[in-house]
N, C-alpha and C positions, 0 to 999 in steps of 0.2 A: 103945556106944548112948546110955547114959544121957546122957554129956558131949555126945553131937552133939547131942541132942534138947534138950538145956538151952541150949546153944549157940543153935541154929535159931528157938526160942520166945524166946530172951531178946533178940535183935535188933532194935533199933528198925524195921528195914527192910530189905528185900533187891531186889536188882535181877536177877532171872534174864533169861536173854539168849532164853531161848525157851519155849515152853509146856512143855517136858518137863523144863525146870530149875525151872520153877515147881511143877509137880506134884510134883515129887521133895520140894523144901522143904517143900510142904504135909503130906508125908506125911511128914515128919520133925517136925511139928509148927508151921510157921510159918504164922501170920494170912493168910489169901488178901488180905485187904485191905492187908496191908503189903507185899506183894510187886509191884511196880511192873516193868512189863515194860522192858528196857534191851537195845534189839536192837544187836549186833554187827556186823550184818552191814550193807554197805552200802543206801541207797536205790535201787534200780535205775532205778526210773521216774523219780526226781530226778536223777539223773546224767545219762540219757539226755536229759533236756530240756534241761539245762545244756549237753550238749556239742553238742547239735543247734545250739541257741544260738549258741554258740561258734564252730561251724562256717561258719556266715552270714556271719563276718567274713573276707571276702576276703585280708586283711592278716594275720590273725594269725601264720602262719609268720614271716613275713619280722619283722613285730614282735618275735620268740621267736629270731632269728637263726637260723632253720630253713631247710635246704634247699627245693626243690618237691617231692620226693618221698624216698620208700624210707627214714623215719623209723623207726628202732627205738627204743623207749623202754622204760626199766628203770627202774621205780620201787620202793623200797624200801630198808630198812638194808642198807648195804653190808658185812655179816659174813658168817663163814665156812658160815652155812645157807643162805644165799641164791646161794652158788657163783657171785659177780661174775666169779672170774677166767675161768671157762669162758666166758663173754660176751665178756670183753676179749680172750683167746685167740682167738677166733672172728673177730673185727674185725679182730686183728692179721694174721690169715691172708689176709683180704681187702684188705688195706691199698692195695696195687697198683692194684686194681682200682676202687678206692672206689665200690664198687654200693651200698653202704647207710650210713646215717648215725646212728650211736648218740648217745643223747642221756638220761645216766643223771640220775635225779632222787634224792636219798637221801644220806646220808653214814655213816659209820661205819668201823671199823677198818682196815678192807680197802680204802679209797678209793685209797689211793696206790699198793698193788700194782696195784690193777685200772687205773689211770693207766698203771703202768710196763709192766704187760703188754700194755696196747690200745697202745702206743707211738705210732707216728704215722699212727696210723687216725684216720677222721673222727668222732672222739666228743668230746664235752663233758661238763661235769658242774655241774649248776645247784645242786646241795647240799640241804638240808633246805628243802622249799616247804610253805605251807599249802595246805591243801585246794582253794581256787581257783584257786590255782596248778596244782595237781596236774591238775586238770579240763583247765586251759588246755594242758598238756604232752597228756593224752590226745586234747584234740581235735585237735592237732597233729601227732600222730603214726599211722602206718602199721599198725604193730603193737608189743604188747606183748610184751616175753621176759622169764620170771623162771625160771631155771636151778636153782630151788631143790634142794639136798638134802635139804631137810625143809621143810615147812611146815605151821602150824595152823590157817590159814584161808586165807589169799592173797586176802584181801578185795580187794585191787588189780586180781585177775584178774576176778574178779566185775563192778569196777567197770569195766574196759576191756571187757569182753563187753557191759554195759549201753551202754557209748559207741558197739559196733558196731565196735569192734576186733577182727581176728585176733589170738587169743593163744597163745604158745608157751610150752607146760611142761613141766619135766623129768616124765620118766616114774620117778622116783625119788623124788619129793616126795611127802608124805603131806598130801593135801589134804583135812582133816577137815571143810571146809564144802562140799562136796560128798556126804557121807553124808545128808544131810538131814533136818536136825534140824528138828524144829517150830518156827514163832514163833508 
């Protein structure tokens, strides 16, 4: 406890993500004036405004090479925790009917396996994209799917909901962001 208090008091500044984190730091001896709020959640209103503006662009889907409807987007690291193979397998099952079109935004060690498992389904892979491009993909999508086995936050789900998209989430992931930590 003494070491923790000394470290907290000796820090030049703190970046708590919410009011509870700030209160905890202050209880350990942090100077409240050196606690600078640093939100880790997306600005839902800003996302909604940006996506609404992007959706007014009638040619957005065409410029992104997307079909006119049934676009499912996965946005995130392509890693085991995100269960990308589950989504790829689902698309492989429906490939004959080609009902939906999968667009993957992200990169990671499971990308090759995801491509292999999706087979000849209608799936494309954009790789890692910067936030403005991610918002364009949200604006052009019909649904976000995040089949994660585990999530510490799932910020992309918050962004998708702010964008007015339906969101399909795993019932096995632990989405700590839904607990309601104060801002």
